[in-house]
CHARMM-style PDB file with segment names, atoms N, HN, CA, C and O in Angstrom:
ATOM      1  N   UNK     1      25.255   7.595   5.715  1.00  0.00      PROA
ATOM      2  CA  UNK     1      25.469   6.427   5.262  1.00  0.00      PROA
ATOM      3  C   UNK     1      26.421   6.909   3.344  1.00  0.00      PROA
ATOM      4  O   UNK     1      25.963   7.852   2.698  1.00  0.00      PROA
ATOM      5  N   UNK     2      27.242   6.363   2.976  1.00  0.00      PROA
ATOM      6  HN  UNK     2      27.615   5.598   3.500  1.00  0.00      PROA
ATOM      7  CA  UNK     2      27.774   5.992   1.768  1.00  0.00      PROA
ATOM      8  C   UNK     2      27.543   4.737   0.843  1.00  0.00      PROA
ATOM      9  O   UNK     2      27.975   3.585   0.786  1.00  0.00      PROA
ATOM     10  N   UNK     3      26.634   5.538   0.132  1.00  0.00      PROA
ATOM     11  HN  UNK     3      26.283   6.473   0.179  1.00  0.00      PROA
ATOM     12  CA  UNK     3      26.633   4.167  -1.353  1.00  0.00      PROA
ATOM     13  C   UNK     3      27.055   5.139  -2.220  1.00  0.00      PROA
ATOM     14  O   UNK     3      27.543   6.268  -2.171  1.00  0.00      PROA
ATOM     15  N   UNK     4      26.491   3.826  -3.536  1.00  0.00      PROA
ATOM     16  HN  UNK     4      26.095   2.909  -3.576  1.00  0.00      PROA
ATOM     17  CA  UNK     4      26.937   4.320  -5.023  1.00  0.00      PROA
ATOM     18  C   UNK     4      26.290   5.289  -6.068  1.00  0.00      PROA
ATOM     19  O   UNK     4      25.131   5.146  -6.456  1.00  0.00      PROA
ATOM     20  N   UNK     5      26.600   5.659  -6.226  1.00  0.00      PROA
ATOM     21  HN  UNK     5      27.541   5.775  -5.911  1.00  0.00      PROA
ATOM     22  CA  UNK     5      25.556   6.787  -6.820  1.00  0.00      PROA
ATOM     23  C   UNK     5      24.512   5.519  -7.451  1.00  0.00      PROA
ATOM     24  O   UNK     5      23.598   5.217  -6.683  1.00  0.00      PROA
ATOM     25  N   UNK     6      24.529   5.272  -7.877  1.00  0.00      PROA
ATOM     26  HN  UNK     6      25.271   5.517  -8.501  1.00  0.00      PROA
ATOM     27  CA  UNK     6      23.773   4.417  -8.537  1.00  0.00      PROA
ATOM     28  C   UNK     6      22.338   4.189  -7.532  1.00  0.00      PROA
ATOM     29  O   UNK     6      21.191   4.552  -7.792  1.00  0.00      PROA
ATOM     30  N   UNK     7      22.763   3.573  -6.497  1.00  0.00      PROA
ATOM     31  HN  UNK     7      23.695   3.278  -6.285  1.00  0.00      PROA
ATOM     32  CA  UNK     7      22.658   3.246  -5.356  1.00  0.00      PROA
ATOM     33  C   UNK     7      21.724   4.338  -5.120  1.00  0.00      PROA
ATOM     34  O   UNK     7      20.510   4.178  -5.239  1.00  0.00      PROA
ATOM     35  N   UNK     8      22.304   5.538  -4.761  1.00  0.00      PROA
ATOM     36  HN  UNK     8      23.291   5.669  -4.665  1.00  0.00      PROA
ATOM     37  CA  UNK     8      22.100   6.878  -4.065  1.00  0.00      PROA
ATOM     38  C   UNK     8      20.380   7.049  -5.945  1.00  0.00      PROA
ATOM     39  O   UNK     8      19.204   7.388  -5.818  1.00  0.00      PROA
ATOM     40  N   UNK     9      20.909   6.758  -6.881  1.00  0.00      PROA
ATOM     41  HN  UNK     9      21.865   6.482  -6.984  1.00  0.00      PROA
ATOM     42  CA  UNK     9      19.529   7.552  -7.654  1.00  0.00      PROA
ATOM     43  C   UNK     9      18.762   6.860  -7.655  1.00  0.00      PROA
ATOM     44  O   UNK     9      17.695   7.431  -7.882  1.00  0.00      PROA
ATOM     45  N   UNK    10      18.587   5.151  -7.426  1.00  0.00      PROA
ATOM     46  HN  UNK    10      19.453   4.687  -7.242  1.00  0.00      PROA
ATOM     47  CA  UNK    10      17.444   4.676  -7.280  1.00  0.00      PROA
ATOM     48  C   UNK    10      16.888   5.460  -6.387  1.00  0.00      PROA
ATOM     49  O   UNK    10      15.968   6.221  -6.686  1.00  0.00      PROA
ATOM     50  N   UNK    11      17.292   5.381  -5.410  1.00  0.00      PROA
ATOM     51  HN  UNK    11      18.040   4.762  -5.167  1.00  0.00      PROA
ATOM     52  CA  UNK    11      16.385   5.405  -3.841  1.00  0.00      PROA
ATOM     53  C   UNK    11      16.308   6.741  -4.055  1.00  0.00      PROA
ATOM     54  O   UNK    11      15.257   7.043  -3.491  1.00  0.00      PROA
ATOM     55  N   UNK    12      16.660   7.493  -4.409  1.00  0.00      PROA
ATOM     56  HN  UNK    12      17.514   7.248  -4.867  1.00  0.00      PROA
ATOM     57  CA  UNK    12      16.397   9.298  -4.636  1.00  0.00      PROA
ATOM     58  C   UNK    12      14.848   8.739  -5.481  1.00  0.00      PROA
ATOM     59  O   UNK    12      13.793   8.574  -4.867  1.00  0.00      PROA
ATOM     60  N   UNK    13      15.048   8.460  -7.318  1.00  0.00      PROA
ATOM     61  HN  UNK    13      15.904   8.594  -7.817  1.00  0.00      PROA
ATOM     62  CA  UNK    13      13.911   8.073  -7.754  1.00  0.00      PROA
ATOM     63  C   UNK    13      12.519   7.619  -6.145  1.00  0.00      PROA
ATOM     64  O   UNK    13      11.377   8.077  -6.150  1.00  0.00      PROA
ATOM     65  N   UNK    14      12.870   7.024  -5.419  1.00  0.00      PROA
ATOM     66  HN  UNK    14      13.798   6.652  -5.415  1.00  0.00      PROA
ATOM     67  CA  UNK    14      11.462   5.861  -5.350  1.00  0.00      PROA
ATOM     68  C   UNK    14      11.927   7.068  -3.869  1.00  0.00      PROA
ATOM     69  O   UNK    14      11.563   6.474  -2.854  1.00  0.00      PROA
ATOM     70  N   UNK    15      12.367   8.030  -3.590  1.00  0.00      PROA
ATOM     71  HN  UNK    15      12.662   8.513  -4.415  1.00  0.00      PROA
ATOM     72  CA  UNK    15      11.758   8.384  -2.819  1.00  0.00      PROA
ATOM     73  C   UNK    15      10.668   9.719  -3.329  1.00  0.00      PROA
ATOM     74  O   UNK    15       9.695  10.045  -2.648  1.00  0.00      PROA
ATOM     75  N   UNK    16      10.865  10.075  -4.022  1.00  0.00      PROA
ATOM     76  HN  UNK    16      11.655   9.810  -4.574  1.00  0.00      PROA
ATOM     77  CA  UNK    16      10.047  10.769  -5.827  1.00  0.00      PROA
ATOM     78  C   UNK    16       8.870  10.289  -5.674  1.00  0.00      PROA
ATOM     79  O   UNK    16       7.970  11.095  -5.912  1.00  0.00      PROA
ATOM     80  N   UNK    17       8.581   9.335  -5.382  1.00  0.00      PROA
ATOM     81  HN  UNK    17       9.312   8.681  -5.188  1.00  0.00      PROA
ATOM     82  CA  UNK    17       7.627   8.770  -5.833  1.00  0.00      PROA
ATOM     83  C   UNK    17       6.668   8.322  -4.641  1.00  0.00      PROA
ATOM     84  O   UNK    17       5.526   7.942  -4.899  1.00  0.00      PROA
ATOM     85  N   UNK    18       7.223   8.378  -3.116  1.00  0.00      PROA
ATOM     86  HN  UNK    18       8.151   8.687  -2.906  1.00  0.00      PROA
ATOM     87  CA  UNK    18       6.758   7.861  -2.174  1.00  0.00      PROA
ATOM     88  C   UNK    18       6.639   9.814  -1.730  1.00  0.00      PROA
ATOM     89  O   UNK    18       5.468  10.023  -1.414  1.00  0.00      PROA
ATOM     90  N   UNK    19       7.195  10.691  -1.671  1.00  0.00      PROA
ATOM     91  HN  UNK    19       8.147  10.522  -1.927  1.00  0.00      PROA
ATOM     92  CA  UNK    19       6.925  12.005  -1.842  1.00  0.00      PROA
ATOM     93  C   UNK    19       6.800  12.445  -0.748  1.00  0.00      PROA
ATOM     94  O   UNK    19       6.018  13.119  -0.078  1.00  0.00      PROA
ATOM     95  N   UNK    20       8.278  11.632  -0.643  1.00  0.00      PROA
ATOM     96  HN  UNK    20       8.914  11.084  -1.187  1.00  0.00      PROA
ATOM     97  CA  UNK    20       9.153  11.819   1.517  1.00  0.00      PROA
ATOM     98  C   UNK    20      10.808  12.575   0.131  1.00  0.00      PROA
ATOM     99  O   UNK    20      11.077  12.825  -1.044  1.00  0.00      PROA
ATOM    100  N   UNK    21      11.568  12.570   2.118  1.00  0.00      PROA
ATOM    101  HN  UNK    21      11.349  12.367   3.073  1.00  0.00      PROA
ATOM    102  CA  UNK    21      12.870  13.427   1.363  1.00  0.00      PROA
ATOM    103  C   UNK    21      14.340  11.893   1.030  1.00  0.00      PROA
ATOM    104  O   UNK    21      13.942  10.967   0.323  1.00  0.00      PROA
ATOM    105  N   UNK    22      15.479  11.823   1.437  1.00  0.00      PROA
ATOM    106  HN  UNK    22      15.803  12.575   2.011  1.00  0.00      PROA
ATOM    107  CA  UNK    22      16.223  10.647   0.703  1.00  0.00      PROA
ATOM    108  C   UNK    22      15.776  10.024   2.169  1.00  0.00      PROA
ATOM    109  O   UNK    22      14.978   9.116   2.399  1.00  0.00      PROA
ATOM    110  N   UNK    23      16.543  10.800   3.056  1.00  0.00      PROA
ATOM    111  HN  UNK    23      17.192  11.538   2.869  1.00  0.00      PROA
ATOM    112  CA  UNK    23      16.574  10.609   4.619  1.00  0.00      PROA
ATOM    113  C   UNK    23      15.394   9.862   5.295  1.00  0.00      PROA
ATOM    114  O   UNK    23      15.326   8.930   6.096  1.00  0.00      PROA
ATOM    115  N   UNK    24      14.445  10.688   4.617  1.00  0.00      PROA
ATOM    116  HN  UNK    24      14.501  11.445   3.967  1.00  0.00      PROA
ATOM    117  CA  UNK    24      13.271   9.264   5.602  1.00  0.00      PROA
ATOM    118  C   UNK    24      12.949   8.440   5.455  1.00  0.00      PROA
ATOM    119  O   UNK    24      12.504   7.673   6.310  1.00  0.00      PROA
ATOM    120  N   UNK    25      13.104   8.139   3.548  1.00  0.00      PROA
ATOM    121  HN  UNK    25      13.465   8.762   2.854  1.00  0.00      PROA
ATOM    122  CA  UNK    25      12.955   6.946   2.796  1.00  0.00      PROA
ATOM    123  C   UNK    25      14.419   5.957   3.602  1.00  0.00      PROA
ATOM    124  O   UNK    25      14.622   4.815   3.191  1.00  0.00      PROA
ATOM    125  N   UNK    26      14.896   6.270   4.195  1.00  0.00      PROA
ATOM    126  HN  UNK    26      14.732   7.198   4.529  1.00  0.00      PROA
ATOM    127  CA  UNK    26      15.890   5.630   4.608  1.00  0.00      PROA
ATOM    128  C   UNK    26      16.072   5.199   5.172  1.00  0.00      PROA
ATOM    129  O   UNK    26      16.068   3.981   4.988  1.00  0.00      PROA
ATOM    130  N   UNK    27      16.454   5.782   6.561  1.00  0.00      PROA
ATOM    131  HN  UNK    27      16.458   6.770   6.711  1.00  0.00      PROA
ATOM    132  CA  UNK    27      15.740   6.389   8.234  1.00  0.00      PROA
ATOM    133  C   UNK    27      14.217   4.816   8.532  1.00  0.00      PROA
ATOM    134  O   UNK    27      14.339   3.890   9.334  1.00  0.00      PROA
ATOM    135  N   UNK    28      12.886   5.078   7.511  1.00  0.00      PROA
ATOM    136  HN  UNK    28      12.787   5.831   6.860  1.00  0.00      PROA
ATOM    137  CA  UNK    28      12.042   3.755   7.219  1.00  0.00      PROA
ATOM    138  C   UNK    28      12.490   2.660   7.012  1.00  0.00      PROA
ATOM    139  O   UNK    28      12.111   1.543   7.365  1.00  0.00      PROA
ATOM    140  N   UNK    29      13.569   3.101   6.248  1.00  0.00      PROA
ATOM    141  HN  UNK    29      13.877   4.008   5.961  1.00  0.00      PROA
ATOM    142  CA  UNK    29      13.799   0.878   5.738  1.00  0.00      PROA
ATOM    143  C   UNK    29      15.305   0.246   7.383  1.00  0.00      PROA
ATOM    144  O   UNK    29      15.799  -0.864   7.578  1.00  0.00      PROA
ATOM    145  N   UNK    30      15.440   1.123   7.886  1.00  0.00      PROA
ATOM    146  HN  UNK    30      15.038   2.025   7.728  1.00  0.00      PROA
ATOM    147  CA  UNK    30      16.370   0.273   9.230  1.00  0.00      PROA
ATOM    148  C   UNK    30      15.689  -0.377  10.130  1.00  0.00      PROA
ATOM    149  OT1 UNK    30      16.272  -0.959  11.045  1.00  0.00      PROA
TER     150      UNK     30
END
C-alpha cells in the first residue's frame, strides 16, 4: 500500500498509541 510520508507519519503515531504494528492497524481498517 503506497501512501505519502504525511499519511505514514499519522498512521505510525496511531499505531504506536494503540501498541500495534502499522500493518496490523491498516489491516484492521480494511
